[in-house]
N, C-alpha and C positions, 0 to 999 in steps of 0.2 A: 611484915615484909614478904613473907611467903604468900600471903593472900593477894597482895598487889602484883606479885610476879605471875601468879596464876591468872589473875584478871587480865593482865596485859597480854599474856599468851592466848587467852580465849578471844580477846578482841582482835588480835592479829590473825588468828585462824578464821574468824568469821568475816573479816574484811577481805582476806584473800579468796574465800569461797564465794563471796558476793561479787567480787571482781570477775571471777571466772563465769558466774552466772550472767552478768551483764555483757560479757564478751560473746557468750553463746547466743543471747538474745539479739545482739547486733548482727551476728552472722545470719540468723534466721530472718531478720527484717531485710537484710541485704539480698538474700536469696529470693524473698517474696517480691522485692522491687525488681530484681532481674527478670523474674517470671512475668510480671506485669509489663515490663518494657519489651520483652520478647513478643508477647501477645499483641502489643500495640503496633508492632512493625508489620 
């Protein structure tokens, strides 16, 4: 029981951290797209 709770907590922490990473990646891509768009004008 204790091991399964620990495993669940670990999975939860990893999934939250990966979500933040993907959000940061999305923001970087968006900024890159805005820079290209600005250059094209």
